[in-house]
C-alpha positions in Angstrom: 62.1 41.8 -47.0 59.7 39.0 -48.3 62.7 37.4 -50.2 64.9 36.9 -47.2 62.0 35.8 -45.1 60.8 33.2 -47.5 64.0 31.9 -48.8 66.9 32.3 -46.1 65.3 29.7 -43.8 66.0 27.1 -46.3 69.7 27.8 -46.4 70.9 27.6 -42.8 74.7 28.1 -43.5 76.0 31.4 -44.2 79.5 32.7 -45.0 81.6 35.5 -46.8 83.5 33.8 -49.6 85.8 35.1 -52.5 85.4 33.0 -55.6 86.8 32.9 -59.1 84.1 33.9 -61.4 85.4 33.1 -65.0 88.1 31.6 -67.1 90.2 34.7 -66.8 90.3 34.1 -63.0 88.7 37.2 -61.9 87.8 37.2 -58.2 84.7 38.4 -56.6 83.4 38.4 -52.8 79.8 36.6 -52.2 77.7 36.4 -49.3 76.9 32.7 -49.5 73.9 30.7 -48.1 74.3 26.9 -48.4 72.1 24.0 -47.5 73.8 21.3 -45.5 73.8 19.0 -48.4 75.5 21.3 -50.8 78.7 20.1 -52.3 82.1 22.0 -52.2 83.0 22.9 -55.5 85.8 25.1 -57.4 85.2 27.1 -60.7 88.6 26.1 -61.9 87.5 22.4 -62.1 84.1 23.0 -63.9 83.6 23.4 -67.6 81.4 26.0 -69.2 78.1 25.3 -70.9 76.8 28.5 -71.9 77.9 32.3 -71.9 75.9 35.2 -73.0 75.2 38.8 -72.0 72.5 37.5 -69.3 74.2 34.6 -67.6 77.0 32.1 -67.6 76.5 28.5 -66.8 79.1 25.9 -65.8 79.1 22.2 -64.8 81.1 20.6 -62.1 82.9 17.4 -62.6 80.3 15.8 -60.4 77.4 17.0 -62.6 76.2 20.0 -60.6 75.1 23.1 -62.3 76.2 26.7 -61.5 74.5 29.6 -63.2 76.0 33.0 -62.7 73.7 36.0 -63.2 75.2 39.0 -65.0 74.8 42.7 -64.1 73.1 44.4 -67.0 72.5 47.8 -65.7 73.5 49.6 -62.5 69.9 49.3 -61.2 70.8 45.7 -60.8 73.0 46.6 -57.8 70.2 48.3 -55.9 67.8 45.5 -56.5 70.0 43.1 -54.7 69.3 44.8 -51.4 65.5 45.0 -51.8 65.3 41.3 -52.8 64.3 42.3 -56.3 67.3 41.0 -58.2 67.1 38.3 -61.1 68.6 35.7 -58.8 66.2 36.4 -56.1 63.3 36.2 -58.7 64.6 32.8 -60.0 65.1 31.5 -56.6 61.4 32.3 -55.6 60.3 30.9 -58.9 62.0 27.5 -58.1 60.5 27.3 -54.7 56.9 28.3 -55.8 56.9 25.8 -58.8 58.0 23.0 -56.5 55.2 23.9 -54.0 52.5 23.6 -56.9 54.0 20.2 -57.9 56.3 20.8 -60.9 59.7 19.1 -61.1 62.4 21.8 -61.1 66.1 21.4 -60.1 66.7 21.9 -56.4 69.0 24.8 -55.6 71.7 23.9 -53.0 73.6 27.1 -52.8 73.4 30.9 -53.9 75.9 33.8 -53.5 74.8 37.4 -53.6 77.6 39.7 -54.9 78.9 41.7 -51.8 80.3 44.7 -53.8 78.4 44.4 -57.1 79.6 46.6 -59.8 80.8 46.8 -63.6 84.4 45.8 -62.6 83.1 42.2 -62.1 79.8 42.2 -63.8 78.2 39.3 -61.8 75.3 40.0 -59.2 75.1 36.5 -58.0 75.1 32.8 -58.6 73.3 29.6 -57.6 74.3 26.0 -57.6 71.5 23.5 -58.6 71.6 19.7 -57.9 72.6 16.8 -60.4 70.0 16.9 -62.9 68.2 13.5 -63.4 67.0 14.5 -66.8 69.0 13.3 -70.0 67.7 15.3 -72.9 65.8 18.5 -73.8 62.3 17.6 -74.8 62.5 19.4 -78.1 65.2 17.0 -79.0 64.0 13.9 -77.4 60.6 14.1 -79.1 62.2 13.6 -82.5 63.8 10.2 -81.5 61.4 8.7 -79.0 58.2 6.3 -79.8 54.6 7.5 -79.6 54.1 6.0 -76.3 56.9 8.1 -74.8 55.6 11.1 -76.5 52.1 10.5 -75.0 53.6 10.2 -71.6 55.5 13.6 -72.0 52.3 15.3 -73.2 50.0 13.9 -70.4 52.5 15.3 -67.9 52.9 18.6 -69.8 49.1 19.0 -69.5 48.9 18.2 -65.9 51.7 20.8 -65.2 50.0 23.4 -67.3 46.7 23.0 -65.4 48.5 23.6 -62.2 50.1 26.6 -63.6 46.7 28.0 -64.7 45.0 27.2 -61.4 48.0 29.2 -59.6 47.3 32.1 -62.0 51.0 31.8 -63.1 52.6 32.4 -66.6 55.8 30.6 -67.7 57.3 33.5 -69.6 59.4 31.4 -72.0 57.0 28.4 -72.5 59.0 26.2 -74.9 59.9 22.5 -75.3 63.6 23.7 -75.1 63.1 24.8 -71.5 61.6 21.3 -70.5 63.8 18.1 -70.2 63.0 14.4 -69.9 64.7 11.4 -68.6 64.4 7.7 -69.9 61.1 7.2 -68.1 59.5 10.1 -69.8 59.2 12.3 -66.6 59.1 16.0 -67.4 61.4 18.7 -65.7 61.3 22.4 -66.1 64.4 24.5 -66.3 65.0 28.3 -66.7 62.2 29.1 -64.4 61.3 32.4 -65.5 57.6 33.0 -64.4 55.2 35.7 -63.8 52.6 35.5 -60.9 49.2 37.1 -60.8 47.0 37.8 -57.8 43.8 36.7 -59.8 42.6 35.4 -63.0 42.6 39.2 -64.5 42.3 40.1 -68.1 46.0 40.7 -68.1 46.7 37.1 -67.0 44.3 35.8 -69.4 45.8 37.5 -72.2 49.3 36.6 -71.1 48.4 33.0 -70.6 46.8 32.4 -74.0 49.6 34.1 -75.7 52.2 31.7 -74.3 49.9 28.7 -75.1 49.6 29.8 -78.5 53.5 29.8 -79.0 53.7 26.4 -77.4 51.0 24.9 -79.6 52.9 26.3 -82.7 56.0 24.8 -81.6 54.1 21.3 -81.0 52.6 21.4 -84.2 56.2 21.4 -85.9 57.2 18.6 -83.9 54.3 16.2 -83.5 52.5 13.7 -85.6 48.8 13.1 -86.3 49.0 10.7 -83.4 49.6 13.5 -81.1 46.7 15.8 -82.1 44.7 14.7 -78.9 47.5 16.3 -77.0 47.3 19.6 -79.1 43.3 19.6 -78.4 43.9 19.1 -74.6 46.4 22.1 -74.7 43.9 24.2 -76.5 41.4 23.4 -74.1 43.5 24.9 -71.3 43.2 28.4 -73.0 40.9 31.0 -71.3 
């Protein structure tokens, strides 16, 4: 299974654990894979950040982020055993984006549901490092100065070039899925990508479509001084 051969060697510690998975104190058994530096954490001491039909996100008191992947159909149970589940896809995406030079949160631990099912509704989770970013770019852009905006746009164009060269489409390309810190460094979150074997017609169509959405969003956020950044993004279209 490609997923296990490409990912498991990065998580040398394995165990079987029962964890509380929500505020109602429901319990579920996971096959847990950890890196040596992964912290020990408890659901009971964390606070909830997000909870919808797709996922649930909590933050530990130390600032680590845990994302639970919810089961949406019974097919999700089968995908776990073939390395084709959503959590497998997100882990592969994180590793791939890191390899091409994008800044993404490092995954320190993940767990696959040992006996998935509608009784629990969770197929897995993963624990991410403390995030050095302080704000979502969409919010930060409204308050930072022109120099900081130009720095963010320069990094964005560099990262988009890397994605294009790798024939990779960031499916939900939006400034709300990027974060930045006080130094204006760019970090990518919610790594939902699609990879293509070559620059096919389908890749070109999907790539241009996502850039158009990003440009529309940027046009509502930016000022005339950022028009050079918009033109640089337009130049990346195929």
